[in-house]
RODO-2510 file (C-alpha; in nm, 4 decimals, decimal comma):
residues 186
     n   res          X          Y          Z
     1     x     7,5846     2,7548     2,4348
     2     x     7,4166     2,5415     2,1782
     3     x     7,4616     2,6646     1,8500
     4     x     7,1439     2,6749     1,5996
     5     x     7,3698     2,5080     1,3433
     6     x     7,6956     2,4415     1,2461
     7     x     7,7123     2,7408     0,9995
     8     x     7,5046     3,0637     0,8929
     9     x     7,4578     3,1756     1,2657
    10     x     7,8033     3,2483     1,3293
    11     x     7,9318     3,5850     1,2575
    12     x     8,2407     3,8164     1,3349
    13     x     8,0175     3,9860     1,5225
    14     x     7,8166     3,7376     1,7371
    15     x     7,6715     3,3943     1,7404
    16     x     7,2838     3,3861     1,6877
    17     x     7,0984     3,1426     1,8895
    18     x     6,7854     3,0179     1,9641
    19     x     6,7143     3,0451     2,3551
    20     x     6,4291     2,7596     2,3322
    21     x     6,7417     2,5517     2,2964
    22     x     6,8446     2,5662     2,6604
    23     x     6,6645     2,3291     2,8510
    24     x     6,8858     2,2458     3,1816
    25     x     6,6961     1,8990     3,2668
    26     x     6,8443     1,7252     2,9452
    27     x     7,1513     1,9048     2,9060
    28     x     7,2439     1,7697     3,3067
    29     x     7,1190     1,4175     3,2050
    30     x     7,3001     1,3996     2,8781
    31     x     7,6161     1,5224     3,0748
    32     x     7,5880     1,2617     3,3198
    33     x     7,5324     0,9952     3,0885
    34     x     7,7820     1,0541     2,8659
    35     x     8,0299     1,2020     3,0805
    36     x     8,0507     1,5442     2,8983
    37     x     8,0441     1,8087     3,1979
    38     x     8,0662     2,0768     2,9800
    39     x     7,7103     2,0265     2,8771
    40     x     7,6500     2,1120     3,2617
    41     x     7,8161     2,4301     3,2025
    42     x     7,6221     2,5333     2,8524
    43     x     7,2746     2,4512     3,0580
    44     x     7,3757     2,6678     3,3451
    45     x     7,5467     2,9296     3,1023
    46     x     7,2021     2,9146     2,9335
    47     x     6,9773     2,9380     3,2204
    48     x     7,1976     3,2525     3,3107
    49     x     7,1440     3,3979     2,9793
    50     x     6,7743     3,3745     2,9733
    51     x     6,7555     3,5339     3,3231
    52     x     6,9570     3,8126     3,1734
    53     x     6,7019     3,8467     2,8700
    54     x     6,4199     3,8295     3,1081
    55     x     6,5866     4,1352     3,3262
    56     x     6,4535     4,3417     3,0020
    57     x     6,1702     4,1618     2,8648
    58     x     6,0138     3,8582     2,7367
    59     x     6,2794     3,6050     2,6049
    60     x     6,3349     3,6759     2,2187
    61     x     6,2749     3,3930     1,9795
    62     x     6,6101     3,4512     1,8508
    63     x     6,9060     3,6167     2,0395
    64     x     7,3048     3,7295     1,9339
    65     x     7,5459     3,6915     2,1670
    66     x     7,8426     3,9218     2,1158
    67     x     8,1560     3,9939     2,3591
    68     x     7,9579     4,2681     2,5044
    69     x     7,6523     4,0715     2,6065
    70     x     7,3369     3,9485     2,4216
    71     x     7,1354     4,1959     2,1682
    72     x     6,8533     4,1238     1,9414
    73     x     6,9510     4,0318     1,5845
    74     x     6,9937     4,2335     1,3152
    75     x     6,6813     4,2705     1,1098
    76     x     6,4875     4,1195     1,3896
    77     x     6,1649     4,2415     1,5096
    78     x     6,2571     4,1485     1,8782
    79     x     5,9724     3,9611     1,9508
    80     x     5,8401     3,6444     2,1804
    81     x     5,6951     3,3761     1,9738
    82     x     5,6611     3,0292     1,8572
    83     x     6,0144     2,9650     1,9453
    84     x     6,0493     3,1288     2,2638
    85     x     5,7249     2,9630     2,3794
    86     x     5,9414     2,6698     2,4720
    87     x     6,1164     2,8598     2,7445
    88     x     5,8895     2,8432     3,0029
    89     x     5,8286     2,4846     2,9215
    90     x     6,1399     2,3762     2,9290
    91     x     6,2369     2,5596     3,2405
    92     x     5,9640     2,4423     3,4471
    93     x     6,0063     2,0665     3,3452
    94     x     6,4086     2,1366     3,4694
    95     x     6,2717     2,2098     3,7977
    96     x     6,2840     2,6237     3,7685
    97     x     5,9492     2,7560     3,7760
    98     x     6,0742     3,0709     3,9500
    99     x     6,2979     3,1482     3,7139
   100     x     6,2893     3,5118     3,5985
   101     x     6,2193     3,4148     3,2381
   102     x     5,8909     3,1845     3,3530
   103     x     5,7654     3,5326     3,5675
   104     x     5,8135     3,7508     3,2891
   105     x     5,5311     3,4907     3,0862
   106     x     5,3307     3,4391     3,3599
   107     x     5,3170     3,8048     3,3899
   108     x     5,2357     3,7814     3,0069
   109     x     4,9551     3,5735     3,0539
   110     x     4,7986     3,7605     3,3775
   111     x     4,7923     4,1042     3,1525
   112     x     4,5996     3,9216     2,8896
   113     x     4,3177     3,8048     3,0530
   114     x     4,1439     3,5365     2,9429
   115     x     4,3526     3,5182     2,6062
   116     x     4,6486     3,2947     2,5314
   117     x     4,9077     3,4982     2,3976
   118     x     5,1399     3,3146     2,1440
   119     x     5,3268     3,6135     1,9978
   120     x     5,4030     3,9690     2,1816
   121     x     5,6786     4,2234     2,1666
   122     x     5,9516     4,1172     2,3772
   123     x     6,0411     4,4436     2,5606
   124     x     5,6601     4,5672     2,6160
   125     x     5,4905     4,2468     2,6522
   126     x     5,2153     4,4092     2,3979
   127     x     5,0318     4,1246     2,2588
   128     x     5,0395     4,0491     1,8786
   129     x     4,8482     3,7440     1,8320
   130     x     4,6347     3,5040     2,0717
   131     x     4,5073     3,1451     2,0238
   132     x     4,2292     2,9436     2,1250
   133     x     4,4514     2,6012     2,0640
   134     x     4,3799     2,3886     2,3434
   135     x     4,7982     2,2900     2,3376
   136     x     4,8875     2,6774     2,3791
   137     x     4,6183     2,7161     2,6639
   138     x     4,8098     2,4004     2,8197
   139     x     5,1280     2,5645     2,8402
   140     x     4,9433     2,8699     2,9980
   141     x     4,7709     2,6951     3,2390
   142     x     5,1490     2,4982     3,3658
   143     x     5,2952     2,8487     3,3931
   144     x     5,0407     2,9822     3,5863
   145     x     4,9579     2,6830     3,8026
   146     x     5,3628     2,6595     3,9151
   147     x     5,3133     3,0064     4,0791
   148     x     5,0037     2,8971     4,2762
   149     x     4,9893     2,5074     4,3899
   150     x     4,7722     2,5950     4,6519
   151     x     4,4966     2,6804     4,3588
   152     x     4,6068     2,4997     4,0269
   153     x     4,5289     2,5910     3,6883
   154     x     4,4423     2,2354     3,5547
   155     x     4,5833     2,2180     3,2036
   156     x     4,2868     2,1597     2,9889
   157     x     4,2383     1,8131     2,8066
   158     x     4,4483     1,6941     2,4960
   159     x     4,2631     1,7647     2,1810
   160     x     4,3307     1,5755     1,8666
   161     x     4,1471     1,8601     1,6458
   162     x     4,4427     2,1230     1,6943
   163     x     4,7344     2,1265     1,4554
   164     x     5,0883     2,0583     1,4958
   165     x     5,2544     2,2681     1,6795
   166     x     4,9726     2,3066     1,9933
   167     x     4,9396     1,9201     1,9922
   168     x     5,2977     1,8980     2,0397
   169     x     5,3286     2,1530     2,2970
   170     x     5,0348     2,0038     2,4751
   171     x     5,1817     1,6857     2,5173
   172     x     5,5280     1,7875     2,5943
   173     x     5,3454     1,9880     2,8727
   174     x     5,1498     1,7389     3,0096
   175     x     5,4602     1,4727     3,0218
   176     x     5,6113     1,8094     3,1863
   177     x     5,3913     1,8470     3,4655
   178     x     5,3919     1,4653     3,5361
   179     x     5,7296     1,5236     3,6235
   180     x     5,7784     1,8506     3,7548
   181     x     5,3997     1,9458     3,8633
   182     x     5,1805     1,6565     3,8991
   183     x     4,9774     1,9062     4,1145
   184     x     4,8687     2,1066     3,7984
   185     x     4,6990     1,8201     3,6164
   186     x     4,3623     1,7807     3,6472
***
């Protein structure tokens, strides 16, 4: 697994990681380009961990790995939010739109109707916060579109008026769609 940092996130009880640091496509490409096959194993172990977490709910922003498996970090509310938003993006970009973590986010958006959920309780999927920023809507559209390629939900046009994070997600979403799901582009 990729560590969040060299220090501070590692304890005798376990290693706290950010699940959104797993991007199988990039990790496979780096492994091939630099002759570092351990990155392939880290990519696949990461994808497997995301599937394990998705078996019981949305992927958490942060997860602690213990010898007994994964757990919510001590003192953490166990939520899906701004960190975990990148999980379905990176899995779709990596050619894995049917991954269980993507399916969980797809169900979250389906349950929210027209709202774009950006923060939710991981275990229940209860929406805590929504946003009308186009970048978040773009990611939502990509997640939904990859489930229904015959009836795509186009990604909204990019807007320079949005703040940094949704604008960045919007650009990454457009790039991911152009490479992994071009039918999702308007």
